[in-house]
C-alpha positions as CSV (number, residue, x, y, z in Angstrom):
1,M,24.0,3.9,-18.6
2,T,22.3,0.7,-19.4
3,M,19.3,1.3,-21.6
4,S,17.8,-2.1,-21.4
5,E,18.8,-5.1,-19.3
6,T,17.0,-8.4,-19.5
7,A,17.1,-11.5,-17.5
8,T,17.8,-13.8,-20.5
9,A,21.6,-14.0,-20.4
10,P,23.0,-17.4,-19.3
11,R,24.4,-17.6,-15.8
12,E,27.8,-19.2,-15.0
13,D,26.3,-22.0,-12.9
14,E,23.3,-22.7,-15.2
15,R,22.9,-25.5,-17.7
16,I,21.9,-24.6,-21.2
17,E,18.5,-26.3,-20.8
18,E,17.7,-24.2,-17.7
19,A,18.8,-21.1,-19.5
20,I,16.5,-21.8,-22.5
21,I,13.5,-22.4,-20.1
22,R,14.2,-19.2,-18.1
23,S,14.7,-17.3,-21.4
24,A,11.3,-18.5,-22.6
25,R,9.6,-17.5,-19.4
26,S,11.1,-14.0,-19.5
27,N,10.3,-13.5,-23.2
28,H,8.0,-10.5,-22.4
29,Q,6.8,-7.9,-24.8
30,K,9.3,-5.1,-25.1
31,L,8.1,-1.5,-24.7
32,P,10.7,0.7,-26.5
33,V,8.8,4.0,-25.9
34,L,8.7,3.3,-22.2
35,E,12.4,2.8,-22.2
36,V,12.9,6.2,-23.9
37,I,10.5,7.9,-21.5
38,L,12.3,6.6,-18.4
39,D,15.7,7.3,-19.9
40,R,14.8,10.9,-20.4
41,F,13.0,11.0,-17.0
42,A,16.4,10.3,-15.4
43,L,17.6,13.6,-17.0
44,A,14.8,15.6,-15.4
45,L,15.1,13.8,-12.0
46,G,18.5,15.3,-11.2
47,P,17.2,19.0,-11.2
48,A,14.1,17.9,-9.3
49,M,16.1,16.2,-6.6
50,K,18.3,19.3,-6.3
51,S,15.3,21.5,-5.8
52,H,13.8,19.0,-3.3
53,C,17.0,18.8,-1.3
54,A,17.6,22.5,-0.7
55,G,20.0,23.0,-3.6
56,A,22.3,20.1,-3.0
57,A,24.2,18.9,-6.1
58,A,22.2,16.0,-7.5
59,E,22.5,13.7,-10.5
60,A,20.4,10.8,-11.6
61,E,21.0,8.1,-14.2
62,L,19.1,5.0,-15.4
63,E,21.0,2.1,-14.0
64,S,19.0,-0.8,-15.4
65,F,15.7,-1.6,-17.2
66,S,14.7,-5.2,-16.8
67,Y,11.8,-7.3,-18.1
68,L,11.0,-9.9,-15.4
69,T,8.1,-11.6,-13.8
70,A,6.5,-9.9,-10.8
71,G,7.8,-12.6,-8.5
72,E,11.4,-12.2,-9.7
73,A,11.1,-8.4,-9.5
74,L,9.9,-8.5,-5.9
75,D,12.5,-11.0,-4.9
76,S,15.3,-8.7,-6.3
77,L,14.3,-5.6,-4.3
78,P,16.6,-4.3,-1.6
79,P,15.5,-5.9,1.7
80,H,15.2,-2.8,3.8
81,G,13.9,-0.2,1.5
82,L,10.9,2.1,2.0
83,A,8.2,1.0,-0.5
84,A,5.3,3.1,-1.8
85,I,2.3,1.7,-3.7
86,A,0.9,4.3,-6.1
87,E,-2.3,4.1,-8.1
88,A,-2.1,5.3,-11.7
89,R,-5.7,6.7,-11.9
90,E,-5.9,7.0,-15.7
91,W,-4.4,3.5,-16.2
92,K,-6.5,1.9,-13.4
93,G,-3.5,0.0,-12.1
94,D,-0.8,0.1,-9.4
95,V,2.9,0.7,-9.6
96,A,5.5,0.5,-6.9
97,L,8.4,2.8,-5.9
98,V,11.1,1.6,-3.5
99,V,13.6,4.0,-1.9
100,D,16.7,2.3,-0.6
101,P,18.0,3.3,2.9
102,D,21.1,5.0,1.6
103,L,19.1,7.5,-0.5
104,L,16.4,8.0,2.1
105,F,18.8,8.9,4.9
106,A,21.0,11.0,2.6
107,T,18.0,13.0,1.6
108,L,16.8,13.3,5.2
109,E,20.2,14.4,6.5
110,I,20.7,17.0,3.8
111,M,17.2,18.5,4.4
112,L,17.8,18.7,8.1
113,G,21.2,20.4,7.7
114,G,23.5,17.5,8.3
115,R,25.6,17.8,5.1
116,S,28.9,18.0,6.9
117,A,28.1,15.2,9.3
118,T,30.0,11.9,9.1
119,R,27.8,9.2,7.6
120,A,27.2,6.5,10.2
121,A,26.4,2.9,9.3
122,W,22.7,2.2,9.3
123,V,21.5,-0.8,11.3
124,P,18.3,-2.3,9.8
125,R,15.3,-1.4,11.9
126,S,11.7,-0.2,11.6
127,Y,11.4,3.3,10.2
128,S,10.2,6.0,12.5
129,A,7.2,8.2,11.8
130,I,9.4,11.1,10.8
131,E,11.5,8.9,8.4
132,R,8.3,7.6,6.8
133,R,7.0,11.1,6.4
134,F,10.2,12.3,4.7
135,G,10.2,9.2,2.6
136,A,6.6,9.8,1.5
137,R,7.4,13.4,0.5
138,L,10.3,12.1,-1.6
139,C,8.1,9.5,-3.3
140,E,5.4,12.2,-4.0
141,M,8.0,14.4,-5.6
142,V,9.5,11.6,-7.7
143,L,6.1,10.4,-8.9
144,A,5.0,13.9,-9.8
145,E,8.1,14.2,-11.9
146,L,7.3,10.8,-13.5
147,S,3.8,12.1,-14.4
148,G,5.5,15.0,-16.1
149,A,7.7,12.6,-18.1
150,F,4.5,10.8,-19.4
151,A,2.7,14.1,-20.1
152,S,3.9,14.3,-23.8
153,L,2.5,10.8,-24.3
154,C,-0.5,10.5,-22.1
155,A,-2.0,12.1,-19.0
156,V,-1.4,10.1,-15.8
157,A,-1.3,11.0,-12.1
158,F,0.2,8.8,-9.5
159,D,-1.5,8.8,-6.0
160,I,0.3,7.1,-3.2
161,D,-2.1,4.5,-1.7
162,R,0.1,3.2,1.1
163,I,3.7,3.2,2.4
164,E,5.3,-0.1,3.5
165,G,8.4,-0.4,5.7
166,S,9.6,-3.5,3.8
167,P,9.5,-4.3,0.1
168,Q,8.8,-7.9,1.0
169,A,5.3,-6.8,2.1
170,L,4.3,-5.6,-1.3
171,V,1.4,-7.2,-3.1
172,L,1.5,-5.8,-6.6
173,A,0.6,-8.5,-9.2
174,P,0.5,-12.3,-9.5
175,P,4.1,-13.8,-9.3
176,A,4.0,-15.2,-12.8
177,S,2.7,-12.0,-14.5
178,P,5.1,-9.9,-16.5
179,C,6.6,-6.9,-14.8
180,I,9.2,-4.2,-15.6
181,K,11.8,-3.2,-13.1
182,V,13.6,0.1,-13.4
183,V,16.5,1.1,-11.2
184,M,17.6,4.8,-11.0
185,R,20.8,5.7,-9.2
186,V,20.7,9.1,-7.6
187,T,23.8,10.9,-6.4
188,L,23.5,13.7,-3.8
189,E,26.8,15.5,-3.4
190,E,29.0,12.6,-2.3
191,R,26.3,10.2,-1.3
192,S,24.2,7.9,-3.5
193,G,21.3,5.5,-3.5
194,T,18.7,4.0,-5.7
195,L,15.1,4.4,-6.7
196,T,13.5,1.2,-7.9
197,F,10.2,1.3,-10.0
198,L,8.0,-1.7,-10.7
199,F,5.5,-1.5,-13.5
200,P,3.3,-4.5,-13.9
201,H,2.2,-5.1,-17.4
202,A,-1.4,-5.2,-16.2
203,A,-1.1,-1.5,-15.1
204,L,0.1,-0.5,-18.6
205,D,-2.7,-2.3,-20.5
206,S,-4.4,1.0,-21.6
207,V,-1.2,2.5,-23.0
208,R,0.6,-0.6,-24.0
209,P,-0.2,-0.2,-27.8
210,I,1.6,3.2,-27.6
211,L,4.5,2.0,-25.5
212,S,5.2,-1.0,-27.6
213,Q,5.7,0.9,-30.8
214,P,9.3,1.2,-32.2
215,F,10.9,4.5,-31.3
216,R,12.5,6.3,-34.3
217,G,13.5,9.5,-32.5
218,G,11.7,12.8,-32.1
219,A,10.7,15.2,-29.5
220,L,9.3,12.7,-27.0
221,G,9.7,13.7,-23.3
222,G,13.1,15.2,-22.7
223,D,14.7,17.3,-20.1
224,S,12.2,20.1,-19.5
225,S,14.0,21.6,-16.5
226,W,15.7,24.2,-18.7
227,R,12.3,25.5,-19.8
228,A,11.3,26.0,-16.1
229,Q,14.5,27.8,-15.3
230,I,14.2,30.1,-18.3
231,S,10.6,30.9,-17.3
232,D,11.7,31.7,-13.7
233,R,14.4,34.0,-14.9
234,L,12.2,35.8,-17.4
235,Q,9.6,36.4,-14.8
236,E,12.2,38.1,-12.6
237,T,13.6,40.2,-15.4
238,G,13.1,44.0,-15.1
239,V,11.8,45.9,-18.1
240,T,11.4,49.6,-18.9
241,L,8.0,50.8,-20.0
242,E,7.5,54.1,-21.9
243,A,4.1,55.8,-21.7
244,V,3.5,58.0,-24.8
245,L,1.1,60.8,-23.7
246,C,0.7,62.3,-27.2
247,E,2.6,62.8,-30.4
248,P,1.7,66.4,-31.6
249,R,2.9,67.7,-35.0
250,L,4.8,70.9,-34.5
251,S,6.7,73.1,-36.9
252,L,10.4,73.6,-36.5
253,T,9.8,77.3,-36.1
254,D,7.6,76.8,-33.1
255,V,10.1,74.4,-31.4
256,L,13.0,76.9,-32.0
257,G,10.9,79.6,-30.4
258,W,10.4,77.8,-27.1
259,Q,11.7,79.7,-24.0
260,P,12.5,78.6,-20.5
261,G,9.3,78.6,-18.4
262,Q,7.0,78.6,-21.3
263,I,3.9,76.4,-20.9
264,L,3.2,74.0,-23.8
265,D,-0.3,73.0,-24.6
266,L,-0.1,69.4,-25.7
267,G,-3.8,69.2,-26.3
268,I,-4.4,66.1,-24.1
269,E,-7.9,65.6,-22.9
270,P,-8.6,64.1,-19.4
271,D,-10.2,61.0,-20.8
272,E,-7.6,60.4,-23.5
273,D,-5.7,57.1,-23.4
274,V,-1.9,56.8,-23.5
275,V,0.0,54.1,-25.3
276,V,2.6,52.1,-23.3
277,S,5.5,50.5,-25.2
278,C,8.5,48.4,-24.3
279,S,11.6,48.7,-26.5
280,G,9.6,50.4,-29.2
281,L,6.9,47.7,-29.2
282,A,3.4,48.9,-28.3
283,M,2.1,46.7,-25.4
284,F,-1.2,48.2,-24.3
285,S,-3.3,51.5,-24.1
286,A,-4.3,52.8,-20.8
287,A,-6.3,55.5,-19.0
288,I,-4.2,57.8,-16.9
289,G,-4.8,58.8,-13.3
290,R,-3.0,59.7,-10.1
291,R,-2.4,57.7,-6.9
292,R,-2.3,59.0,-3.4
293,N,1.5,59.0,-3.3
294,G,1.6,61.4,-6.2
295,S,2.7,58.9,-8.8
296,V,0.8,58.6,-12.1
297,A,-1.2,55.3,-12.4
298,L,-2.4,53.6,-15.5
299,R,-5.5,51.4,-16.0
300,V,-5.2,49.1,-19.0
301,T,-8.0,49.5,-21.4
302,R,-6.7,47.5,-24.3
303,D,-4.0,44.8,-24.5
304,F,-2.5,44.7,-28.0
305,S,-1.3,41.1,-27.5
306,E,-4.7,39.7,-26.6
307,T,-8.4,40.5,-27.1
308,P,-9.3,44.2,-27.6
309,D,-11.9,44.2,-24.8
310,Q,-9.7,42.6,-22.1
311,T,-9.0,45.1,-19.2
312,E,-7.0,44.9,-16.1
313,E,-5.5,47.4,-13.7
314,V,-1.8,48.2,-13.5
315,Q,-0.6,50.1,-10.4
316,D,3.0,50.7,-11.5
317,G,4.0,54.2,-10.6
318,I,5.2,56.3,-13.5
319,P,6.9,59.6,-12.6
320,D,5.4,62.8,-13.9
């Protein structure tokens, strides 16, 4: 994985004077925090793609991070990709996302059940309405995940303004203005393709002081997918609740004197609350009642983990 790739290295067919001039032109302000955010965004993009593509095995990696001019970035885009222009509302600027045909059609075929189909060579043509719609849905999912990657730093939402069938039709920023180009490679089962992001510096003006700070490590961003998976599993976990009707104090003599069929007076009043516990931990107190199916029902009167006056109804049947 290439963390940062700039356009300043000399080319084989380039004279030293030309290399110096090109290096001076591309001497843009570095944004170390943005590099870290997008590096960790790649970790979260894999699980998001897997969920989006009906459970298909998916991986994502940061392939390149380049500081270029807007003109150079647009010229380097894949010629036949599907491009989306998204407005970053909080930043008051536009960013671009380009999905190359390989990734677009791999996603489309997997979602339509064509995993086992032999991949045919794609002939460049105009995208159909269905292909544009699938591409727009893919871009919306990726941009929503990108918003989550920035959440630990600043709140931002990306709203797609328009979809272009050719990256060459993009109008994002003046050609000489600085721009950041980020390429993510996504692998879906045995197929792969790229997502290309363009971030003009003008769109990052409001957060540039934060993004330009040196990154010295810490809990910035990260792969939050494991938190969502743990939360989902915990919500589906079954637990056993115990309702304690009362705790009378009895002498051992009385207990030893009990006989089969004897009625025990527990001294429970009709309006007396019971305490419901889980694994010995008191959870809430509740008023007891009976449902039409014969099961005992509880209405929560006090939640011990929250405010004392909070109430809600629980209709879990508890056998007599």
